[in-house]
N, C-alpha and C positions, 0 to 999 in steps of 0.2 A: 505493498498499498503506500501508496506516496503524499509525504506530505506539506511539501511545497506547492501551491495552486495559485490560481490568480483569481480573482472576480473584478469583472466589469463595472465598475460603478461611476457614474455620472462621466462617461466618457473616458474612464482613465482605470488602468489595471491597479487592483490591489491584493498585495500580498495576504493570505491567509496563513493561519495555522490552528490546529485544534484546542479549543481550551474548553473541555465538558461542564457547560453550566451546574451539573450537582458533584460535588467530590465526591470521589469516590476513593477508598481504603486501597492501600498496598505493601508487600512488603518492603521494607529500606533494602535498597540492593547497597552493596563493597562501597565503603568510605575511599575506597584508593580511586586515582586518577582512572576514567573509565575505558581510556585506550593509552596503550603504550606507546604510539606511535606519535612521536612529539618532532617539532621540528627539527631538529638536531642528528637523529635518526631513525628518518622515514627511509623507508627501501625506495627507491626511485621508480624499482620495477612492479611495484603494488599502487602506492594513490595515485603518484601524478598521472600516470597512463590513465589510471580507470575515470580520475577526475582533473583532468591537467587546467581547468578553471579557476582551480581555488590554489593555485598559485600564479598561476598568468593566464591573463583575458586578455585575447588582441579585440581591438578597437572593432566593437558592431556586435562582435562573437556572444553566442547565446551557447548554454549550456547542454541545450537536447535533452531536458529530462520532461520526456511527454508519460503524458497519465496515461493511467491504465482505463481503454477506452469502455464506457458505461450503452446505454440505450438510450438513446437520443432521446432530447425533452422536448416539452412543449417550449415553445415561441415567449412562454411569458417568465422562463425559467433565464438568471443570470448563468452563461454560458462559461464554462471554466476553460483557459487557456486556447480560445476558438481559431487559433491561427495555426495550432497546432506543435509549435515548440515551446518549449518548458521554459526555463528561469533565464529573465533577462538579465543581462552583466549591465544593460543602459538604467540610469534613472526614470525611473516614472515620470508620464509630462504632468502631473501638479502643480499649481501655481497659485500664487497667494495674493491676492492682486489687491485684498483688501485690511487681511492682516497689518498689526504695528508691532514688529518686534521688540518694540521698547515697552510693551503691556505685558512681556512676560510674567513682572511681579505680580500683575493683577490675576493672572491665573494659576500661580502656584499650589499648589498642595503640598503640606508638610506634612511627614508621618515617623510618629515615632515609639517604641515599644514602650507598652504602660508595668512590662515588667521589669524596668532596667530603669531605675531613677537616675540615673544618667543621659539617658534617652531624655527623658524629660525634659531633665534642666538644659539641655543640648538642643532640643528641640524649641522652648522659651528663649533662649539667650538668641538665637539665629531670626526666627520671627521678630522679634523687638529690634535687631538688626537692623533688618530689612522690610519692617515695618508691614510684617504679614497679619491681617486679621485674624482673629481667635478662631471665628468659622473655619478658616482655612489650615487650621492647625487639627490634628487629626490621630488621635489615642487607638491603639489597636493592641491587642493583647495575643504574643507570638513568641517562639522560643525565644533562647538568647544566646543559643548559638550561633556558628555562623553558619553552619552546615545543616538544614531540615530535610525531609522527605518532601515528597509531592504532594502528599496528602496536607501535610501541614501548613506547606506553602499555598494550597485554596480555602483551607477550611480558615488559618488564621493572618492571611495575608490580603490573599487579591478577593476574596469576600468582603470582608467587612471595608476594605477601599471600596469597591465598585460599588456596595451597598451604600456607603455613605455618601458615595456624587451622585447615585442615581436617587438619593434620599432630598436630596439639598437641591435636587432637580435641574443640575449642573450639565446630563448628559442623557438625552432620549435616545431610546434603541428602537429599530424592529425587527421582526424575524426574516431571512431570506433563505429559501430552498436553494442550493446549489449542489451541483453533480461530483463528488469525489470517489474516484475510481469505478466503481459499480454500485457506487451507492449514493443518496440521495441524503442531504445531513442539511438540520436547521440551525442557520447561525442565525446567532444574535449580535448587531452594528450598529453601531452608532449612527446617528444621522447629528447629532450637534454635541459636541463635546467644551463644555466652557473651562475646563484643566488639561492646559497646553503641555506641564512642566509635573513631574511630583520631585521630593527633595525627601530622600531615608535617611532618619537619622539614627547616625550611630549606634546598636543594639536590637535591628531589625538584621535578620539572618541573609546572608550575603549569598548562598547557593543553596540548589535543588540538588540534592544528590541524585543520580543515575537509579533507577528502577528495574531491572530488568523482567521482573513480572508482567510491566507493561508492556505489549511489544503494538502497541495501535502505531499505527502510521507512520513506523520508521521506517527510515530511506531505503532500496535495495542495496545502497552500497555500506558494505560491512561499518567502515570506517565513520558515518552519520549516523550509526545507529545506535544512539544515545538521548534519553528523554531527559538528561542533565541539563541543569542551564544557571545562568548566574541570575541572582533575582531580578538584579535591575533590567534585563533583556526582557523578561517574562512580562513585567510588568508594562514593560513598553506598549506592548497589545493587547492593553487593558480594554480600549473601544471595540477590538474586534473578536470575538472566543466562538471556539466550539466546534473545532477541531482539532483530532488524536496530537499529543505531545512529542512524538519523537521527528529528529530532523530539527535544519532551524529555516526559517521567513526571508524569504529576500526582503529588504526592507525600503519599502517605500522613499523613503529620504534619504537613500545612497546617489551623494555626489558626484556620479564617476567621472563627470565631464569637468568638476570643479567650476560649474556655470555660479553656483552660489544664488541662483533663482527663488529657491523655497525656503521660505524662512518659518518660523514657528510661528502658528495662527489657527484659526476656526478650522479651514480645510482640515491642512494636515492630523488636525486633534481628533478627527472623524477616523485616523487610520492608525498611529500610533501617540502613544504621551511618550515625552521627553526624562527619561527618570537617571537621575545620578545619589550617590549617597553622600553624606557630609560624615565620616569615619576616617579609621586611623587608629594605632596603638593605645593611645589614653585619652581620654577624655579633652587633655588638653592641649593636645594638637587638633584636635577640631578646631576649638576655640580659634585657635592661633588660626587654622587654616580660614576661620570668618573673618577674621580679622584682616589677614593680609592680602587675602583677598578685594574684600574694601580697600585698603588701602591700593593697593595696582590698580584697581579700575579709577579710583578718583586722580593717580598720578602721573599715568601710563606704566604699565610693565616696559621694563629698559632692565639691560645686563649683555652678559654675554651667551651665545647660545652654541652649546655643543651641541654637534651629531658625532655619536662615535656607530658607523658601520662596520659593514666587513670587509668590506672592499672586493663584494662579488660583483664584475664583468659578464663571466658568460652566461651568457643568454641561457643556455641550454641547461643551466642548471636551475633547480626546484626553488630555488631561494632565490634568485636572482632579484626578483620583485621588491619583496623587501626593502634589497639594498636600490632599487630603484626611487622606493618611496623615499629614501632617507635623501638622497643626493639633489630630488626635487624641493624637497622641504629645505635644504640648506643652498639651494637659487633662491627659492623663495625667500628666504631672511633675508640673504647677501643683499637681492633687487631693493628689498626694502631698508636699508642701510644697517645692518644687524653686523655688526664684527660675531665671526661667525669659527669658531674651532671645531675643525673638519678630521676626523679621524679615518683612515681608511685601511688600518691593521686590519686584520682578522681579530686579533684580541683586544681586550678592553682596553682603554683608557685605565692604566696603572696609579693605581694608589699615589704615588710620587708625584703624578704630577702636581703642581701647585694653582691650578687652574680655578679663580674664584667668581663670586658677584652672577654668579649663572643664573639666567632667568628663564631658560630652557635649555630644557635637555632632552633629546630622544638617542636614543640605543637598542645593541641587541648583540650577544643571544649569550645569558648564563643564566641556568637556575635559580639562584641566590644574587641579593646585592654585594657585589666588592666597585674596588676602585676611589677614586676618588668620593663619592656622593655617605659615605660612611665613612671617612676619614676627616680626622677633626683638622681643622676646625671648621663648622658644618658650611657650604658653600654656596648654598641657593642666597637667592633674596626675597623681599617679601614678595608671595602674588607668585614665587616661580611654579613653573608648569614641567613635570615630567613622568618622562615616559619611558619603558624598559621594553621591550617585546622576546615575549619569554612565553612559552604553551601553559605557563602554570605561575606567571608571574602576578597572580592574585588570589593564588590556594590558598591564604589568610590576608586580611588585610590590620590586623590586629595585633601583630607580632612585629620586633621593631630591627627585627634578626633576621627572617625567613623569607623567601621569596622576593620582591621587589616593592610593592605599591606601598604596604606597612615599614620597612626604612626608609624609602625617599620620603614618605609624610615625616616620619620622624626625625630625620636632619635638613627640613626647614621646608620642602616643597608644599604647595599649597593645593596643586590639583593633580591628578593621575587618573591612568587607568591602567585595566588588569586585565588578565583572564583565568578566569575559576578554575574551566580544567580543560582539558587539549579543544582548541580552536581551529588549527588548522592556516595555512597563512593567510590566504586570502579573505577569512572571514575574522582578521584581525585588524584594530583600525588600522586604515589606510594615510600612514603618517602627514603623506602632501598635502591631502584635501582638507585635515583637521588641521594643519600650519596655514593654511591659505584662506579659510575659513575664520580662524580667529584674525591673521591679521586683516582680512576687511572689516573690522569690530562683530563680526558673531558673539553669541553667548559661548559662553565652555559647553552648555549642552547641545546646542546645537550642532558646534561644530565636530562634538564629538559624536554624534549619530550622523552626523552627513558622511563622517568617514568609514563607516560601517555598512559591509554588503549585505552580511542575516541578523536577525534578530530572533529572541527565543532561542540565545545560543550562550557565548559562554565570556562576553564582556560585559566587565561594569563600570563605571564610571563615578570616579571617588573628587567631589569636588563639588563645590558651591553652582548649582545650574545657573545662576544669574550674573555670574563670573561674567566681564566684558574686559581680558586685559588692555586693549587694544579700541574704549570707546572714545578715548579723549584723541583727537587728531594730535599727529605729533607738533608739528609747529606750536599748537598753542600750549603742548605739555612744557616745551623747551622755555624756559623764563628765565635770565640770567640778570643780577648787577652785580656792581662791584664788591659785596658784603663773599666771604666766605661760601662757596659752595658746596651740598652735596654729591657723594660718589652719585647718586641718582642723576641728579640734573648733568653731572657730568657724562653718565651715559645715555645720557638724551639727546647734549649738544652731536657726541662722538657720530650717534644714527643718524640726525641732521646732516653734518656734515660731509659725513661717508654717504647718504642719499644724495648730498647735493654733488656730489662727484659722478655717483653711477649716471644719474640724470644731464649732465653737462652743464650744468649751474654754477659749478667752479671749476677753474683750470686746478689742476693736479701737478701743484709747481711748492718748494717751500714754502715760499712769502706766503703765497693765499693760505697753505695749511696750518702754517704759525698764527697768521693774522685771526683765522678760524677758530681757533682750538687756546690759544696761549692767549687767554684774558685775563684781563682782572677776575679774581673769585673762584678761577677755575682749579681743580687739585689733582690728587694724583691719578686720578682715572684719567682724566681728560690728558694730561703731559704722557702719560705712559702710550693710550691710542696715539698720538702724537708721535711718539714712538717709534710706533709701529707701521703708521700711514707713512710716515719720513723713509724707512730703511724700504719701501717697495719701490721708491724711486729714482731715479739713475744723474740725478744730474748733482754734479758736483757740489756744491753745497749742505743736498740733504744729509749726506753721511754725518759733519760734522753738529748739523742743526737734532739728526736724530740721538747724536749720543748727550747733548745737551738736555733734551727732554728727561734721556732715561736716566742723567743724572739730578734734577730737578723734582721726577717723581719719585726718587729712590731718597732725597733729602725731605720731601713733601712727609712719605709715609713710616708708619713706625711700627705694623705687625710683621710678626719674623716671616709667612710666609710667601706676604706679600711682596715683602722685600726681597726674597730669595728668588722670587719668580720675575721681576722686576732683572734684580742683577744678573741672573740669567742671561736676559734677552742684551742687557750691554756687556756682556761676554762675550755674548753669539754676534756680537755688532763687532767686536773689535777680533776676531778669527775673520768674520768676512771681507774686514779691512787689510787684513795680515797682519795684526799688531798682538804677537803672542803673547807679550809681557805683561802687556795692560790688561789681557783677559789671565791669565794667571795671578793676575794683582788680585782681578776682581774676587776670583774662585775661590782664593784665598782669605780676603777679607770676612765672606760669605761663610765661610768656616768657622773661621776664628770666632765672629760675632755669634754664630746662631751653631753652633757644633750636633745638638740632638736636633732639631729642624733639618740641617743643611743634609743632615745622612738621610732625613726622614724625606725629604723632598728631592733626596738625587741628586745632592753634590758630591762629587765620589772625592775623594783623599787625592787621584792623580788623575788629572784629565788630559793634561800637553802633553805631547813628544816636544822634539825641539825644534821640528820643524811645521809649516802648519797642512794639514789634511785636510779633505773635504770636511766642511761643516758639519753635514749630518753623523760622520763617525769620532766625533769630539767632546761633545755637548749633548747631554740627554734631552735638548728639547732642541726638535728639529729643525732644521734650515728649509724656508719655502721651497715645495718641489717646483721643478719644471712643469710645464702644462702636460695634461694628459690628451694621449693622442686621441680622437673624437672614437667615442663609444658606438655600440653596435644603436641603431634607431629605435629609441621606447616608441612605444603605444601613444595616441597623444589622447 
């Protein structure tokens, strides 16, 4: 029996999957991950050949999931999949000409667990901060564990929420008969829904365990034969239910072309609800997430972007698409003026890397958090968004040491995404789409759901759904006076200057860069960034100016890790200009001033031979790489 189907409503295809209106009991399956086939060990001879669209989707391709053919239906029935083709990878043609995205706060429901006192307190805290009225704060009584059974989900989460929404007359529904394989099913479908988004507070369960006793509607492909799901992803389909549980549902909001046309609003809300959670290792983490999101939203998120790809360029690899997303995200951020640290080595960025002031992190692929993100001091700025792609990155979100989402939150991130069980690559968030939607000013919830190909699946979205990190335009966010500036303002100024360079509004020369960045009141971040930009120039005056900028940054900075990072850049500058003695002196000074930190951040006891070798072999900080040759054409 096939789970993914199409229903034609109001001239547009809506993807549906079963949710039986009456909860039925079932034995709890294993608490272990349902499938051992992870992204790192998937045999290429098994899954990719059978379902290649879950790894790479050519433009315009369809996955050819034909439904079982049943008897012809009367004309007054909605026909499923009338074209004969199956799941489309292209976005559905929904448009929202009347919905106002700025109104999302007026259509948000806050849900907390009455069995967890912290959940109640966090709901009150969030509602006060976001000015959510009491009638849109709902108490439910559900288990406090992260993993629950399907029956527990239906009885203690889904049914209380839908009952409350309907009781308030926020949703109207009607019954529709559709053909599903050789069966006729009666589905309840929303015709109007005033709840566009739901936020689940810490204490509401995270994931629905697989139940092997219920095989209804499972996909034919063994890899997709699971009825496990993230609670968030399952609740997203609250407006439409009545189908079996197995498999995943094509997401009507998936923005595969990055058009950005569809936004939250009354039309979309009859198909899906944007569901996120405010969750983390400790209640204090959740409060900080709320506060940091508000701060960043008011001041515009700014800082360093770090993208840790795996360097996969072979298009025959089943995992090339993941690196394609990473490179596209890098290009989007660079075009927007961000300073982007891009790593294309297969290994993760090491803990010895002294990167700091990180506002945006994307990476893959390790089971548990490692590297700078869990190495003191914390690297994230307030409001930072962080995502690490791994099959079980959100197996738990309440641990500060296991998987990725919990540790990222514990170490300062305000928003993250993850998967609770094995998702398979194409059904994880497409981070290029996610990045684009954020930069365009979308809400965090919109960007997260626009990047997902399937729902009722494994993705959990952790953060304030109303968070809009780039709501304030860059030009209005940049404000400089002659007083001492903050690191945040320096990052905004750097982005403005680099964006102007990219758009050709200012010239890339020493005088222009110094006049733009060496202003009264600018601080360490601006001076270090000025040095980085000058290092890219080839004119004679750029070298001495870069040296002066790094030295000024060193004089202004007091934090050991940041001084070490700037000192390493200065030493690399000397090496690039065949000044070995100065480089040795700079490294020696770092080791003498900060012996413990210098060891932790990779300043070795002996780094310099008597003659200058290629820069890439002398320091742990890599010299700029030459441009890569053009890669294979990517899907548009």
